[in-house]
SEMIRO-138044 format. One record per residue (C-alpha): residue in one letter; y, z, x; residue number from 1. Coordinates in steps of 0.1 Angstrom, whole numbers. Example, Ala and Ser with C-alpha at 12.3 -4.5 7.8 and 13.67 -1.06 7.14 Angstrom:
BEGIN
+------+-------+-------+-------+-----+
: type :    c2 :    c3 :    c1 : seq :
+------+-------+-------+-------+-----+
:    A :   -45 :    78 :   123 :   1 :
:    S :   -11 :    71 :   137 :   2 :
+------+-------+-------+-------+-----+
# end
This chain:
BEGIN
+------+-------+-------+-------+-----+
: type :    c2 :    c3 :    c1 : seq :
+------+-------+-------+-------+-----+
:    X :   660 :  -456 :  -372 :   1 :
:    X :   664 :  -422 :  -389 :   2 :
:    X :   666 :  -388 :  -372 :   3 :
:    X :   630 :  -379 :  -382 :   4 :
:    X :   616 :  -410 :  -366 :   5 :
:    X :   637 :  -404 :  -335 :   6 :
:    X :   624 :  -368 :  -332 :   7 :
:    X :   588 :  -380 :  -337 :   8 :
:    X :   592 :  -406 :  -310 :   9 :
:    X :   607 :  -380 :  -287 :  10 :
:    X :   578 :  -356 :  -293 :  11 :
:    X :   552 :  -383 :  -287 :  12 :
:    X :   570 :  -393 :  -254 :  13 :
:    X :   571 :  -356 :  -244 :  14 :
:    X :   534 :  -352 :  -253 :  15 :
:    X :   525 :  -382 :  -232 :  16 :
:    X :   544 :  -369 :  -202 :  17 :
:    X :   527 :  -335 :  -205 :  18 :
:    X :   492 :  -351 :  -208 :  19 :
:    X :   499 :  -371 :  -176 :  20 :
:    X :   512 :  -341 :  -157 :  21 :
:    X :   481 :  -320 :  -167 :  22 :
:    X :   458 :  -347 :  -155 :  23 :
:    X :   477 :  -348 :  -122 :  24 :
:    X :   472 :  -310 :  -119 :  25 :
:    X :   435 :  -314 :  -126 :  26 :
:    X :   433 :  -341 :   -99 :  27 :
:    X :   449 :  -318 :   -74 :  28 :
:    X :   425 :  -290 :   -83 :  29 :
:    X :   395 :  -312 :   -77 :  30 :
:    X :   409 :  -325 :   -44 :  31 :
:    X :   414 :  -288 :   -33 :  32 :
:    X :   377 :  -281 :   -42 :  33 :
:    X :   387 :  -259 :   -72 :  34 :
:    X :   374 :  -280 :  -101 :  35 :
:    X :   373 :  -256 :  -131 :  36 :
:    X :   347 :  -276 :  -148 :  37 :
:    X :   321 :  -267 :  -122 :  38 :
:    X :   322 :  -230 :  -133 :  39 :
:    X :   292 :  -223 :  -155 :  40 :
:    X :   296 :  -187 :  -164 :  41 :
:    X :   321 :  -159 :  -166 :  42 :
:    X :   309 :  -124 :  -174 :  43 :
:    X :   331 :  -105 :  -199 :  44 :
:    X :   329 :   -68 :  -205 :  45 :
:    X :   352 :   -67 :  -235 :  46 :
:    X :   369 :   -87 :  -262 :  47 :
:    X :   406 :   -84 :  -271 :  48 :
:    X :   399 :   -66 :  -303 :  49 :
:    X :   375 :   -42 :  -285 :  50 :
:    X :   402 :   -32 :  -260 :  51 :
:    X :   427 :   -24 :  -288 :  52 :
:    X :   402 :    -6 :  -309 :  53 :
:    X :   388 :    15 :  -280 :  54 :
:    X :   421 :    20 :  -262 :  55 :
:    X :   417 :    58 :  -259 :  56 :
:    X :   384 :    53 :  -242 :  57 :
:    X :   394 :    24 :  -220 :  58 :
:    X :   429 :    34 :  -210 :  59 :
:    X :   431 :    31 :  -172 :  60 :
:    X :   396 :    15 :  -169 :  61 :
:    X :   388 :   -20 :  -156 :  62 :
:    X :   377 :   -47 :  -180 :  63 :
:    X :   369 :   -84 :  -178 :  64 :
:    X :   382 :  -106 :  -205 :  65 :
:    X :   384 :  -144 :  -210 :  66 :
:    X :   403 :  -167 :  -234 :  67 :
:    X :   430 :  -192 :  -239 :  68 :
:    X :   466 :  -189 :  -227 :  69 :
:    X :   488 :  -191 :  -259 :  70 :
:    X :   522 :  -181 :  -245 :  71 :
:    X :   539 :  -167 :  -214 :  72 :
:    X :   571 :  -150 :  -205 :  73 :
:    X :   581 :  -158 :  -169 :  74 :
:    X :   600 :  -130 :  -153 :  75 :
:    X :   599 :  -144 :  -117 :  76 :
:    X :   574 :  -123 :   -98 :  77 :
:    X :   558 :  -109 :  -130 :  78 :
:    X :   546 :  -127 :  -162 :  79 :
:    X :   535 :  -115 :  -196 :  80 :
:    X :   508 :  -138 :  -210 :  81 :
:    X :   494 :  -139 :  -245 :  82 :
:    X :   456 :  -144 :  -243 :  83 :
:    X :   435 :  -155 :  -273 :  84 :
:    X :   397 :  -150 :  -275 :  85 :
:    X :   372 :  -151 :  -304 :  86 :
:    X :   383 :  -117 :  -316 :  87 :
:    X :   421 :  -120 :  -315 :  88 :
:    X :   450 :  -118 :  -290 :  89 :
:    X :   459 :   -94 :  -262 :  90 :
:    X :   488 :   -93 :  -237 :  91 :
:    X :   482 :   -97 :  -200 :  92 :
:    X :   506 :   -84 :  -173 :  93 :
:    X :   504 :  -106 :  -142 :  94 :
:    X :   523 :   -94 :  -111 :  95 :
:    X :   524 :  -112 :   -77 :  96 :
:    X :   519 :   -79 :   -58 :  97 :
:    X :   486 :   -72 :   -76 :  98 :
:    X :   469 :  -106 :   -77 :  99 :
:    X :   483 :  -119 :   -44 : 100 :
:    X :   507 :  -147 :   -35 : 101 :
:    X :   482 :  -175 :   -34 : 102 :
:    X :   466 :  -166 :   -68 : 103 :
:    X :   500 :  -161 :   -84 : 104 :
:    X :   512 :  -195 :   -71 : 105 :
:    X :   481 :  -211 :   -87 : 106 :
:    X :   486 :  -191 :  -119 : 107 :
:    X :   522 :  -204 :  -122 : 108 :
:    X :   509 :  -239 :  -125 : 109 :
:    X :   485 :  -232 :  -153 : 110 :
:    X :   495 :  -244 :  -188 : 111 :
:    X :   495 :  -232 :  -224 : 112 :
:    X :   460 :  -239 :  -237 : 113 :
:    X :   442 :  -234 :  -204 : 114 :
:    X :   412 :  -210 :  -206 : 115 :
:    X :   411 :  -183 :  -180 : 116 :
:    X :   391 :  -152 :  -169 : 117 :
:    X :   409 :  -120 :  -161 : 118 :
:    X :   399 :   -87 :  -145 : 119 :
:    X :   422 :   -57 :  -147 : 120 :
:    X :   428 :   -23 :  -161 : 121 :
:    X :   438 :   -14 :  -196 : 122 :
:    X :   473 :     2 :  -201 : 123 :
:    X :   501 :     5 :  -227 : 124 :
:    X :   535 :    -9 :  -219 : 125 :
:    X :   567 :     9 :  -222 : 126 :
:    X :   572 :    -8 :  -256 : 127 :
:    X :   538 :     6 :  -267 : 128 :
:    X :   518 :   -26 :  -266 : 129 :
:    X :   482 :   -23 :  -255 : 130 :
:    X :   477 :   -47 :  -225 : 131 :
:    X :   456 :   -56 :  -195 : 132 :
:    X :   472 :   -53 :  -160 : 133 :
:    X :   456 :   -82 :  -141 : 134 :
:    X :   440 :   -78 :  -107 : 135 :
:    X :   420 :  -110 :  -105 : 136 :
:    X :   425 :  -144 :  -123 : 137 :
:    X :   403 :  -174 :  -126 : 138 :
:    X :   409 :  -208 :  -142 : 139 :
:    X :   378 :  -217 :  -163 : 140 :
:    X :   389 :  -248 :  -182 : 141 :
:    X :   419 :  -270 :  -178 : 142 :
:    X :   434 :  -281 :  -212 : 143 :
:    X :   444 :  -317 :  -209 : 144 :
:    X :   460 :  -321 :  -243 : 145 :
:    X :   489 :  -298 :  -252 : 146 :
:    X :   486 :  -275 :  -282 : 147 :
:    X :   511 :  -280 :  -311 : 148 :
:    X :   546 :  -267 :  -304 : 149 :
:    X :   548 :  -229 :  -307 : 150 :
:    X :   571 :  -224 :  -336 : 151 :
:    X :   561 :  -253 :  -359 : 152 :
:    X :   523 :  -251 :  -352 : 153 :
:    X :   499 :  -275 :  -368 : 154 :
:    X :   511 :  -280 :  -404 : 155 :
:    X :   502 :  -315 :  -412 : 156 :
:    X :   471 :  -311 :  -435 : 157 :
:    X :   455 :  -344 :  -426 : 158 :
:    X :   457 :  -336 :  -389 : 159 :
:    X :   445 :  -300 :  -395 : 160 :
:    X :   413 :  -313 :  -412 : 161 :
:    X :   407 :  -340 :  -386 : 162 :
:    X :   413 :  -317 :  -357 : 163 :
:    X :   399 :  -284 :  -371 : 164 :
:    X :   393 :  -272 :  -335 : 165 :
:    X :   431 :  -271 :  -330 : 166 :
:    X :   437 :  -257 :  -365 : 167 :
:    X :   414 :  -228 :  -357 : 168 :
:    X :   433 :  -221 :  -324 : 169 :
:    X :   468 :  -222 :  -337 : 170 :
:    X :   464 :  -210 :  -374 : 171 :
:    X :   447 :  -175 :  -374 : 172 :
:    X :   445 :  -175 :  -412 : 173 :
:    X :   422 :  -206 :  -411 : 174 :
:    X :   398 :  -188 :  -388 : 175 :
:    X :   398 :  -157 :  -411 : 176 :
:    X :   389 :  -180 :  -441 : 177 :
:    X :   358 :  -193 :  -423 : 178 :
:    X :   347 :  -159 :  -411 : 179 :
:    X :   350 :  -147 :  -447 : 180 :
:    X :   330 :  -177 :  -459 : 181 :
:    X :   302 :  -167 :  -435 : 182 :
:    X :   303 :  -132 :  -449 : 183 :
:    X :   302 :  -145 :  -485 : 184 :
:    X :   270 :  -165 :  -478 : 185 :
:    X :   255 :  -136 :  -459 : 186 :
:    X :   263 :  -112 :  -488 : 187 :
:    X :   246 :  -136 :  -512 : 188 :
:    X :   215 :  -137 :  -491 : 189 :
:    X :   214 :   -99 :  -488 : 190 :
:    X :   217 :   -95 :  -526 : 191 :
:    X :   190 :  -120 :  -534 : 192 :
:    X :   166 :  -109 :  -507 : 193 :
:    X :   171 :   -73 :  -520 : 194 :
:    X :   160 :   -86 :  -555 : 195 :
:    X :   128 :  -100 :  -541 : 196 :
:    X :   138 :  -137 :  -539 : 197 :
:    X :   123 :  -159 :  -512 : 198 :
:    X :   146 :  -184 :  -493 : 199 :
:    X :   131 :  -218 :  -487 : 200 :
:    X :   142 :  -253 :  -475 : 201 :
:    X :   134 :  -285 :  -493 : 202 :
:    X :   138 :  -322 :  -485 : 203 :
:    X :   172 :  -338 :  -482 : 204 :
:    X :   158 :  -373 :  -480 : 205 :
:    X :   141 :  -381 :  -513 : 206 :
:    X :   127 :  -411 :  -531 : 207 :
:    X :   140 :  -399 :  -565 : 208 :
:    X :   174 :  -380 :  -565 : 209 :
:    X :   172 :  -360 :  -597 : 210 :
:    X :   182 :  -326 :  -611 : 211 :
:    X :   219 :  -335 :  -617 : 212 :
:    X :   242 :  -361 :  -633 : 213 :
:    X :   255 :  -377 :  -601 : 214 :
:    X :   253 :  -410 :  -582 : 215 :
:    X :   233 :  -406 :  -549 : 216 :
:    X :   239 :  -420 :  -515 : 217 :
:    X :   212 :  -445 :  -505 : 218 :
:    X :   196 :  -453 :  -471 : 219 :
:    X :   166 :  -470 :  -456 : 220 :
:    X :   137 :  -454 :  -437 : 221 :
:    X :   127 :  -480 :  -411 : 222 :
:    X :    94 :  -463 :  -401 : 223 :
:    X :    79 :  -465 :  -436 : 224 :
:    X :   100 :  -495 :  -448 : 225 :
:    X :   112 :  -476 :  -479 : 226 :
:    X :   145 :  -469 :  -495 : 227 :
:    X :   154 :  -433 :  -498 : 228 :
:    X :   183 :  -413 :  -512 : 229 :
:    X :   202 :  -381 :  -501 : 230 :
:    X :   195 :  -353 :  -526 : 231 :
:    X :   221 :  -346 :  -553 : 232 :
:    X :   204 :  -313 :  -563 : 233 :
:    X :   178 :  -288 :  -552 : 234 :
:    X :   162 :  -283 :  -586 : 235 :
:    X :   131 :  -303 :  -589 : 236 :
:    X :   115 :  -291 :  -556 : 237 :
:    X :   123 :  -255 :  -563 : 238 :
:    X :   107 :  -258 :  -597 : 239 :
:    X :    76 :  -272 :  -580 : 240 :
:    X :    75 :  -239 :  -560 : 241 :
:    X :    77 :  -219 :  -592 : 242 :
:    X :    46 :  -238 :  -603 : 243 :
:    X :    30 :  -230 :  -570 : 244 :
:    X :    35 :  -192 :  -576 : 245 :
:    X :    66 :  -184 :  -557 : 246 :
:    X :    81 :  -166 :  -587 : 247 :
:    X :   116 :  -159 :  -573 : 248 :
:    X :   129 :  -186 :  -550 : 249 :
:    X :   163 :  -198 :  -538 : 250 :
:    X :   178 :  -223 :  -514 : 251 :
:    X :   213 :  -226 :  -499 : 252 :
:    X :   219 :  -261 :  -486 : 253 :
:    X :   239 :  -293 :  -485 : 254 :
:    X :   237 :  -318 :  -513 : 255 :
:    X :   254 :  -352 :  -514 : 256 :
:    X :   270 :  -370 :  -543 : 257 :
:    X :   286 :  -405 :  -541 : 258 :
:    X :   318 :  -396 :  -559 : 259 :
:    X :   355 :  -393 :  -552 : 260 :
:    X :   376 :  -368 :  -532 : 261 :
:    X :   400 :  -343 :  -547 : 262 :
:    X :   409 :  -306 :  -544 : 263 :
:    X :   376 :  -295 :  -558 : 264 :
:    X :   352 :  -323 :  -548 : 265 :
:    X :   338 :  -335 :  -514 : 266 :
:    X :   308 :  -359 :  -512 : 267 :
:    X :   288 :  -334 :  -493 : 268 :
:    X :   290 :  -297 :  -503 : 269 :
:    X :   270 :  -265 :  -503 : 270 :
:    X :   249 :  -257 :  -533 : 271 :
:    X :   228 :  -227 :  -540 : 272 :
:    X :   200 :  -229 :  -566 : 273 :
:    X :   176 :  -201 :  -576 : 274 :
:    X :   147 :  -199 :  -600 : 275 :
:    X :   130 :  -169 :  -615 : 276 :
:    X :    98 :  -169 :  -635 : 277 :
:    X :    94 :  -151 :  -668 : 278 :
:    X :   131 :  -149 :  -675 : 279 :
:    X :   156 :  -171 :  -694 : 280 :
:    X :   193 :  -181 :  -693 : 281 :
:    X :   203 :  -146 :  -705 : 282 :
:    X :   186 :  -132 :  -674 : 283 :
:    X :   206 :  -157 :  -653 : 284 :
:    X :   238 :  -145 :  -669 : 285 :
:    X :   230 :  -109 :  -659 : 286 :
:    X :   221 :  -120 :  -623 : 287 :
:    X :   254 :  -140 :  -621 : 288 :
:    X :   275 :  -110 :  -631 : 289 :
:    X :   258 :   -87 :  -607 : 290 :
:    X :   258 :  -112 :  -578 : 291 :
:    X :   296 :  -120 :  -581 : 292 :
:    X :   304 :   -83 :  -583 : 293 :
:    X :   282 :   -75 :  -553 : 294 :
:    X :   298 :  -102 :  -531 : 295 :
:    X :   334 :   -94 :  -541 : 296 :
:    X :   329 :   -57 :  -534 : 297 :
:    X :   311 :   -63 :  -501 : 298 :
:    X :   335 :   -90 :  -488 : 299 :
:    X :   368 :   -80 :  -504 : 300 :
:    X :   363 :   -44 :  -512 : 301 :
:    X :   373 :   -50 :  -548 : 302 :
:    X :   362 :   -67 :  -580 : 303 :
:    X :   397 :   -78 :  -589 : 304 :
:    X :   406 :  -110 :  -571 : 305 :
:    X :   438 :  -130 :  -569 : 306 :
:    X :   439 :  -167 :  -568 : 307 :
:    X :   473 :  -185 :  -567 : 308 :
:    X :   489 :  -153 :  -580 : 309 :
:    X :   465 :  -151 :  -610 : 310 :
:    X :   443 :  -120 :  -612 : 311 :
:    X :   407 :  -123 :  -623 : 312 :
:    X :   386 :   -92 :  -630 : 313 :
:    X :   349 :   -94 :  -621 : 314 :
:    X :   344 :   -58 :  -630 : 315 :
:    X :   347 :   -63 :  -667 : 316 :
:    X :   318 :   -78 :  -688 : 317 :
:    X :   321 :  -116 :  -686 : 318 :
:    X :   330 :  -133 :  -718 : 319 :
:    X :   303 :  -153 :  -736 : 320 :
:    X :   312 :  -182 :  -759 : 321 :
:    X :   292 :  -212 :  -772 : 322 :
:    X :   305 :  -247 :  -764 : 323 :
:    X :   309 :  -254 :  -801 : 324 :
:    X :   330 :  -222 :  -806 : 325 :
:    X :   351 :  -230 :  -775 : 326 :
:    X :   359 :  -265 :  -789 : 327 :
:    X :   366 :  -250 :  -823 : 328 :
:    X :   389 :  -224 :  -806 : 329 :
:    X :   409 :  -247 :  -784 : 330 :
:    X :   407 :  -281 :  -801 : 331 :
:    X :   405 :  -270 :  -837 : 332 :
:    X :   374 :  -292 :  -843 : 333 :
:    X :   342 :  -276 :  -856 : 334 :
:    X :   312 :  -296 :  -844 : 335 :
:    X :   289 :  -275 :  -864 : 336 :
:    X :   303 :  -294 :  -894 : 337 :
:    X :   300 :  -328 :  -877 : 338 :
:    X :   266 :  -342 :  -886 : 339 :
:    X :   266 :  -378 :  -874 : 340 :
:    X :   277 :  -399 :  -845 : 341 :
:    X :   302 :  -418 :  -867 : 342 :
:    X :   319 :  -385 :  -876 : 343 :
:    X :   320 :  -375 :  -839 : 344 :
:    X :   337 :  -408 :  -830 : 345 :
:    X :   362 :  -404 :  -858 : 346 :
:    X :   371 :  -369 :  -846 : 347 :
:    X :   375 :  -382 :  -811 : 348 :
:    X :   398 :  -410 :  -822 : 349 :
:    X :   419 :  -386 :  -842 : 350 :
:    X :   423 :  -363 :  -812 : 351 :
:    X :   428 :  -391 :  -787 : 352 :
:    X :   395 :  -383 :  -768 : 353 :
:    X :   383 :  -414 :  -750 : 354 :
:    X :   346 :  -422 :  -752 : 355 :
:    X :   322 :  -450 :  -744 : 356 :
:    X :   299 :  -469 :  -768 : 357 :
:    X :   268 :  -453 :  -751 : 358 :
:    X :   281 :  -418 :  -758 : 359 :
:    X :   261 :  -397 :  -783 : 360 :
:    X :   275 :  -369 :  -805 : 361 :
:    X :   265 :  -344 :  -779 : 362 :
:    X :   284 :  -364 :  -752 : 363 :
:    X :   315 :  -364 :  -774 : 364 :
:    X :   313 :  -327 :  -779 : 365 :
:    X :   312 :  -323 :  -741 : 366 :
:    X :   342 :  -346 :  -738 : 367 :
:    X :   361 :  -324 :  -762 : 368 :
:    X :   352 :  -293 :  -743 : 369 :
:    X :   364 :  -308 :  -710 : 370 :
:    X :   396 :  -321 :  -725 : 371 :
:    X :   407 :  -290 :  -745 : 372 :
:    X :   388 :  -259 :  -735 : 373 :
:    X :   379 :  -259 :  -697 : 374 :
:    X :   414 :  -251 :  -684 : 375 :
:    X :   417 :  -221 :  -706 : 376 :
:    X :   387 :  -204 :  -691 : 377 :
:    X :   405 :  -184 :  -664 : 378 :
:    X :   387 :  -150 :  -666 : 379 :
:    X :   350 :  -150 :  -659 : 380 :
:    X :   333 :  -168 :  -689 : 381 :
:    X :   299 :  -180 :  -698 : 382 :
:    X :   300 :  -212 :  -720 : 383 :
:    X :   266 :  -214 :  -737 : 384 :
:    X :   244 :  -237 :  -758 : 385 :
:    X :   251 :  -272 :  -747 : 386 :
:    X :   240 :  -304 :  -766 : 387 :
:    X :   206 :  -316 :  -757 : 388 :
:    X :   218 :  -351 :  -748 : 389 :
:    X :   236 :  -338 :  -717 : 390 :
:    X :   209 :  -313 :  -706 : 391 :
:    X :   177 :  -333 :  -697 : 392 :
:    X :   160 :  -304 :  -679 : 393 :
:    X :   166 :  -276 :  -704 : 394 :
:    X :   147 :  -259 :  -731 : 395 :
:    X :   159 :  -265 :  -767 : 396 :
:    X :   171 :  -237 :  -788 : 397 :
:    X :   141 :  -229 :  -811 : 398 :
:    X :   164 :  -224 :  -841 : 399 :
:    X :   186 :  -255 :  -834 : 400 :
:    X :   169 :  -282 :  -814 : 401 :
:    X :   202 :  -303 :  -811 : 402 :
:    X :   213 :  -277 :  -785 : 403 :
:    X :   197 :  -261 :  -754 : 404 :
:    X :   195 :  -227 :  -738 : 405 :
:    X :   221 :  -234 :  -711 : 406 :
:    X :   253 :  -220 :  -698 : 407 :
:    X :   281 :  -230 :  -674 : 408 :
:    X :   300 :  -202 :  -657 : 409 :
:    X :   338 :  -207 :  -655 : 410 :
:    X :   366 :  -190 :  -636 : 411 :
:    X :   401 :  -202 :  -630 : 412 :
:    X :   393 :  -232 :  -653 : 413 :
:    X :   366 :  -244 :  -629 : 414 :
:    X :   329 :  -247 :  -634 : 415 :
:    X :   314 :  -222 :  -609 : 416 :
:    X :   277 :  -223 :  -619 : 417 :
:    X :   253 :  -240 :  -642 : 418 :
:    X :   221 :  -224 :  -656 : 419 :
:    X :   192 :  -231 :  -679 : 420 :
:    X :   162 :  -217 :  -696 : 421 :
:    X :   142 :  -243 :  -678 : 422 :
:    X :   122 :  -269 :  -697 : 423 :
:    X :    85 :  -265 :  -689 : 424 :
:    X :    70 :  -287 :  -716 : 425 :
:    X :    58 :  -318 :  -697 : 426 :
:    X :    56 :  -339 :  -728 : 427 :
:    X :    92 :  -331 :  -738 : 428 :
:    X :   103 :  -336 :  -702 : 429 :
:    X :    88 :  -371 :  -701 : 430 :
:    X :   107 :  -380 :  -733 : 431 :
:    X :   139 :  -366 :  -718 : 432 :
:    X :   134 :  -387 :  -687 : 433 :
:    X :   128 :  -418 :  -709 : 434 :
:    X :   161 :  -411 :  -727 : 435 :
:    X :   178 :  -409 :  -693 : 436 :
:    X :   163 :  -442 :  -682 : 437 :
:    X :   177 :  -458 :  -713 : 438 :
:    X :   212 :  -444 :  -704 : 439 :
:    X :   208 :  -458 :  -669 : 440 :
:    X :   200 :  -492 :  -684 : 441 :
:    X :   231 :  -490 :  -705 : 442 :
:    X :   253 :  -485 :  -674 : 443 :
:    X :   252 :  -447 :  -667 : 444 :
:    X :   247 :  -447 :  -630 : 445 :
:    X :   245 :  -409 :  -629 : 446 :
:    X :   215 :  -407 :  -652 : 447 :
:    X :   182 :  -392 :  -640 : 448 :
:    X :   151 :  -413 :  -633 : 449 :
:    X :   115 :  -404 :  -642 : 450 :
:    X :    99 :  -382 :  -615 : 451 :
:    X :    61 :  -386 :  -619 : 452 :
:    X :    52 :  -360 :  -593 : 453 :
:    X :    75 :  -334 :  -610 : 454 :
:    X :    59 :  -342 :  -643 : 455 :
:    X :    25 :  -337 :  -627 : 456 :
:    X :    36 :  -303 :  -615 : 457 :
:    X :    47 :  -294 :  -650 : 458 :
:    X :    13 :  -305 :  -663 : 459 :
:    X :    -3 :  -281 :  -639 : 460 :
:    X :    18 :  -255 :  -657 : 461 :
:    X :    52 :  -238 :  -650 : 462 :
:    X :    58 :  -203 :  -665 : 463 :
:    X :    89 :  -196 :  -686 : 464 :
:    X :   117 :  -198 :  -660 : 465 :
:    X :   154 :  -192 :  -657 : 466 :
:    X :   173 :  -212 :  -631 : 467 :
:    X :   209 :  -215 :  -619 : 468 :
:    X :   230 :  -235 :  -595 : 469 :
:    X :   261 :  -221 :  -578 : 470 :
:    X :   289 :  -240 :  -561 : 471 :
:    X :   293 :  -221 :  -529 : 472 :
:    X :   324 :  -239 :  -518 : 473 :
:    X :   343 :  -231 :  -550 : 474 :
:    X :   332 :  -195 :  -548 : 475 :
:    X :   346 :  -194 :  -513 : 476 :
:    X :   378 :  -210 :  -525 : 477 :
:    X :   383 :  -183 :  -551 : 478 :
:    X :   374 :  -154 :  -528 : 479 :
:    X :   397 :  -167 :  -500 : 480 :
:    X :   426 :  -179 :  -522 : 481 :
:    X :   422 :  -214 :  -508 : 482 :
:    X :   439 :  -242 :  -528 : 483 :
:    X :   416 :  -270 :  -518 : 484 :
:    X :   379 :  -274 :  -511 : 485 :
:    X :   388 :  -289 :  -477 : 486 :
:    X :   403 :  -255 :  -468 : 487 :
:    X :   368 :  -240 :  -469 : 488 :
:    X :   349 :  -269 :  -453 : 489 :
:    X :   351 :  -268 :  -415 : 490 :
:    X :   348 :  -306 :  -413 : 491 :
:    X :   356 :  -322 :  -447 : 492 :
:    X :   350 :  -359 :  -453 : 493 :
:    X :   380 :  -379 :  -443 : 494 :
:    X :   390 :  -416 :  -446 : 495 :
:    X :   387 :  -433 :  -412 : 496 :
:    X :   420 :  -436 :  -394 : 497 :
:    X :   414 :  -473 :  -388 : 498 :
+------+-------+-------+-------+-----+
# end
């Protein structure tokens, strides 16, 4: 057995001994009629951060605080304790003469991780640290499982994701990331609400999961005896609302895609889609630039962000390039000169781009783009004018019907948003759905299915509309410099331990 395994076994044995000892302490408390779990409330007058921020005002005054014991320095008849609450940490000074012998004796049995209430006065130590001199102490919750060892903390990423509640306690940067995520979403809402958009909620359980190229999760609704799917997109319901006269509409919500896990993908994730009547994909580009700058300025205080040491400038005009030009620039293949499917296949074989028999010329162009161009798009870039075959819900370009009025927004080589001049021709839309049904029959499990109610809505009449979908999680990754999507999801999907 190697040293690492010996150390691990020793740590597990020590942990088991601590857990047993803590349970014995809890049993003694209950037998003494001091069960901490019976306490239903503790009135606080201040948070740790408040005490520090308002020291000049609070110096010498009594406050009540509560939080978790994170460390202690035992100096015999006096202890220094590090207390953690929702706002941060503050030092406590606990002396036997001030709290009394009985209280001090009980306090000495409390463990790291226990949650306590403290009443005392604010002061500054001789070393200059703002602290609270305790006069009363109360055990509010007994921690039965020890926190990770002080110096090593919780570093195993698998354990961190599975036990996020511990991760948040022992890794302050993690908590900061999720507070920043909340601020990002709030900032998005403030911007859109200020632009006159209406926030709505649409169904998650649907009979037809459309609006994106993805495989849905399926379930069964017992009450009606029907099979349903979890939504993969927000699009088709929001467009119904455009038809109904809500001319600026958005939704921020979870969507579900039955796909793999990696650093940028989780089967459930947060998507924002918005639709605006009487504009097009150029209007969506302007909105995207303005929204990203607003959020970065409001949350970070700057439009220059750093991700993995790479700076990206949101303050400059975002680059705009067509998909054909991007492939020409980075792959050296000009699809404007490729007229047939056979020519596209030949180019793919020459460049080593793998394709399937069902793939059209437009599909192969997209494969070229993903292979050769995507990873170059580090600075904010709009890639425009996609082939019609991969854009079943988008208006064709009037001067070139093989392509559509669509863009994808890229930063750091990642797709961050996807936008269209929305297709509002019900006859064309039915033909596009039919083409998608053919692709599904040929084995494309991500193809859309015909949505008759959505077609009916289009037949009622939808005005010219611009629409966009934003990946909120990837936006949060960039703005918090987080290396994996799991770092910005409080409870990411994990493989079961058993």
